[in-house]
C-alpha positions in Angstrom: 93.4 42.6 72.9 90.5 41.9 75.3 87.2 43.3 74.1 83.9 43.9 75.8 81.4 44.8 73.1 78.6 47.3 74.0 76.7 50.1 72.3 79.4 52.6 73.3 82.4 50.5 72.2 80.7 50.0 68.8 79.8 53.7 68.4 83.3 55.0 69.3 85.5 52.1 68.0 87.1 51.3 71.3 87.8 47.9 72.8 86.6 48.4 76.3 83.6 50.4 77.8 86.0 52.4 79.9 86.0 56.2 79.5 88.5 58.3 81.3 86.7 61.5 82.5 88.0 64.8 81.2 89.3 66.3 84.4 90.7 69.9 84.4 94.5 69.8 85.0 94.6 66.1 85.6 94.0 65.3 81.9 94.8 68.7 80.5 97.9 67.1 79.1 98.7 64.1 76.8 100.0 61.5 79.1 96.8 60.2 80.7 94.6 60.3 77.6 97.3 58.5 75.5 97.8 55.8 78.2 94.1 55.1 78.5 93.4 55.0 74.8 96.4 52.7 74.2 95.0 50.4 76.9 91.7 50.0 75.0 89.6 52.6 76.7 88.8 56.2 75.7 91.3 58.8 76.8 89.9 62.3 77.1 91.7 65.6 77.0 90.2 68.2 79.4 90.2 71.5 77.3 88.4 73.5 80.0 91.3 75.3 81.7 93.7 75.3 78.8 95.1 78.2 76.8 94.9 77.8 73.1 98.6 77.2 72.4 98.7 74.6 75.2 95.6 72.9 73.8 97.0 72.9 70.3 100.2 71.3 71.5 98.5 68.6 73.6 96.1 67.6 70.9 99.0 67.2 68.5 100.8 65.0 71.1 97.7 62.8 71.7 97.2 62.3 67.9 100.9 61.3 67.6 100.8 59.1 70.7 98.0 56.8 69.9 96.4 55.2 66.9 93.3 54.5 68.9 90.2 56.7 69.4 90.5 59.6 71.8 88.3 62.5 72.8 88.3 66.2 73.8 86.1 67.3 76.7 84.8 70.8 76.1 82.7 72.8 78.6 80.7 75.2 76.4 80.6 78.0 79.0 84.3 78.6 79.0 85.7 81.9 77.9 86.5 82.1 74.2 84.7 78.9 73.4 84.2 79.7 69.7 88.0 80.0 69.2 88.4 76.7 71.1 85.9 75.0 68.9 87.7 76.2 65.8 91.0 74.9 67.1 89.6 71.5 68.1 88.0 71.1 64.7 91.4 71.5 63.0 92.6 68.5 65.0 89.7 66.4 63.9 89.2 64.4 67.2 87.5 61.1 66.9 85.2 62.0 69.8 83.9 65.2 71.4 82.4 65.2 74.8 80.7 68.6 75.4 79.0 69.9 78.6 77.2 72.9 80.1 75.6 74.3 77.0 73.4 73.4 74.1 74.6 70.8 71.5 73.2 72.6 68.5 76.1 75.0 68.9 78.7 72.5 67.7 77.0 69.4 66.3 76.9 70.1 62.6 80.5 71.2 62.3 81.9 68.1 64.2 79.6 65.7 62.4 80.8 67.1 59.1 84.4 65.9 59.9 83.2 62.5 61.2 83.6 63.2 65.0 81.3 61.3 67.3 79.6 63.7 69.7 78.6 62.8 73.2 76.8 65.3 75.4 76.9 65.4 79.2 73.5 65.5 80.9 72.3 65.6 84.5 68.6 64.7 84.1 66.0 63.1 81.8 64.7 66.5 80.4 68.3 67.4 79.4 68.8 64.0 77.9 65.6 64.3 75.8 66.7 67.7 74.5 70.2 66.5 73.6 68.7 63.4 71.8 66.4 65.6 69.9 69.3 67.8 68.8 71.0 64.8 67.2 73.9 63.8 69.5 75.4 60.4 69.1 75.3 59.5 72.8 75.1 60.8 76.3 77.2 60.9 79.4 74.8 60.7 82.4 76.3 62.2 85.6 74.9 61.2 89.0 75.3 62.7 92.4 78.3 60.7 93.4 80.5 62.3 90.8 83.3 64.6 91.6 83.6 68.1 90.3 80.1 69.2 89.2 77.4 66.7 90.2 73.8 67.3 89.1 71.9 70.0 91.1 69.1 67.5 91.8 71.6 65.1 93.5 70.0 62.0 92.0 72.1 58.9 92.4 73.8 57.5 89.3 72.0 54.2 89.6 68.6 55.9 89.5 69.5 58.6 86.9 71.1 56.2 84.4 68.2 53.8 84.6 65.7 56.7 84.1 67.6 58.1 81.1 67.9 54.6 79.6 64.2 54.2 79.8 63.6 57.7 78.2 65.9 57.8 75.2 67.3 55.3 72.7 70.9 56.4 72.7 74.2 54.8 73.8 74.9 56.0 77.4 78.0 56.4 79.5 77.3 56.3 83.2 79.4 58.7 85.4 79.6 58.9 89.2 80.5 56.5 91.9 82.3 53.9 89.6 85.9 53.0 90.4 86.2 49.3 89.6 85.0 46.5 87.5 82.1 45.7 89.7 80.8 49.2 89.2 81.2 48.8 85.5 79.2 45.6 85.6 76.5 47.4 87.6 76.0 50.3 85.2 76.0 48.0 82.1 73.2 46.2 83.8 71.3 49.5 84.2 71.4 50.1 80.5 74.6 52.1 80.0 77.1 51.1 77.3 80.2 52.2 79.3 81.3 53.8 82.6 83.2 57.0 83.0 86.0 56.8 85.5 87.2 60.1 86.9 88.5 59.8 90.5 90.1 56.4 89.8 92.2 57.9 87.0 92.9 61.0 89.1 95.0 58.6 91.2 97.1 57.5 88.3 100.8 58.1 87.7 100.0 59.9 84.4 97.4 62.3 85.9 99.1 65.7 85.8 98.2 66.9 89.3 100.3 67.3 92.4 101.3 64.1 94.3 99.6 65.5 97.4 96.3 65.7 95.6 96.6 62.0 94.5 97.6 61.0 98.1 94.5 62.8 99.4 92.3 60.8 97.1 93.9 57.5 98.2 93.5 58.5 101.9 89.8 59.5 101.6 86.9 57.3 102.7 83.6 56.9 101.0 82.3 59.6 103.3 85.3 61.9 102.7 83.7 64.2 100.2 81.3 67.1 100.6 79.1 69.1 98.2 79.5 72.9 98.7 78.7 76.0 96.7 75.0 75.4 96.6 73.4 78.2 94.6 76.9 79.2 93.3 77.7 76.2 91.0 77.9 73.2 93.4 81.0 71.0 93.5 81.8 67.7 95.2 85.3 67.8 96.7 87.4 66.1 99.4 86.7 67.4 102.8 89.3 70.0 104.0 89.4 73.4 105.6 87.8 75.0 102.5 84.8 72.7 102.5 84.4 73.0 106.3 84.3 76.8 106.0 81.8 76.7 103.1 79.6 74.2 105.0 79.6 76.4 108.1 78.6 79.4 106.0 75.8 77.5 104.2 74.4 76.0 107.4 74.4 79.3 109.1 72.5 81.0 106.3 75.3 83.5 105.5 74.7 86.1 102.8 75.4 85.1 99.2 78.1 87.7 98.8 80.2 86.2 101.7 79.6 82.6 100.5 80.6 83.6 96.9 83.7 85.4 98.1 84.8 82.3 100.1 83.9 79.9 97.3 85.9 81.9 94.7 88.9 82.4 97.0 89.7 78.7 96.7 90.6 77.1 93.4 91.1 73.7 91.8 94.3 75.0 90.2 95.9 75.6 93.6 95.1 72.0 94.6 96.0 70.4 91.3 99.2 72.3 90.4 100.5 73.5 93.8 99.3 70.7 96.1 97.2 72.9 98.4 95.2 70.1 100.0 94.1 72.3 102.9 92.6 75.3 101.2 92.3 74.2 97.5 89.2 72.7 95.8 90.1 69.0 95.9 87.4 67.9 93.4 86.8 64.2 93.7 83.9 61.8 93.7 82.6 59.5 96.5 84.4 56.6 94.7 87.6 58.0 96.3 86.8 55.6 99.1 87.3 52.7 96.7 90.7 53.9 95.5 93.6 52.6 97.5 96.7 53.2 95.4 98.2 55.4 92.7 98.9 53.2 89.7 99.8 53.5 86.0 96.7 54.0 83.9 97.2 50.9 81.8 97.3 48.8 85.1 94.1 50.5 86.2 92.4 49.6 82.9 93.6 46.0 83.2 92.4 45.8 86.8 88.9 47.1 85.9 88.6 44.3 83.2 89.7 41.6 85.7 87.2 42.9 88.3 84.5 43.0 85.7 85.1 39.4 84.8 85.0 38.4 88.5 81.8 40.4 89.1 80.1 38.7 86.2 81.3 35.3 87.3 80.1 35.9 90.8 76.5 36.5 89.8 74.1 33.7 90.9 72.7 31.6 88.1 68.9 31.5 87.3 67.4 28.2 88.4 
């Protein structure tokens, strides 16, 4: 199997510096994580929206479906998180990727069973705190990312470089990366891997409605919007929901009305029911670089080919 050796591949025991983002509903099932891990990357189960029995079943399926390292993504703010942590511990995942909370809450227990722990950060100060807590690595999320970008809206290229200069930990760069050229770019910035979310959202194994995948493929690089400022900002594909939110934000509407409108739309409606008009179609700016829905293994192989081409295309030093 092809190998690209970096700080992250060495830390996690994977062959390729390709991390599939934990995406609610899209990877809240076993098919996508298993396919990515078997292809040499790191497949990630999104535990955020899952009920305990479903999570238990999916983690069992993933462990049975691959002999390669895999991960669980856990947002620490979710309801019943202590019960979720206990369930995940029983499955002994090779890797945990935690977000939106302090790492001291989980580190000791996962380290005790040999799990490598990566923590998601959105700035240098967060990175320093997580490093001080003892995490094994960081996922650094820039403004281009889908879902929940950093409130400061600093671009991935700047943020990854700043964190790489501030901490001595393996880094995964997330936001705006959809192909092998993007992987080469973030490795040059000091990351040890790239996290691919939107690219794998448009995979055959992603467990979201076909209409959602088609909307990602149809989007241009300017086809996303950030909305929900002050409410928990998200980046999503432009549709009637984002247009309505932008109009309210630009007119200075009261928070109560903005919150009501924001909460009336859900990612679940988009992902499971294909509501591409009113649903929250969370996706990153890299949607504009995605032109087809393909099997995850083909996506991984394509990223490797593009990475090789990008490296070969760099001018020599003379």
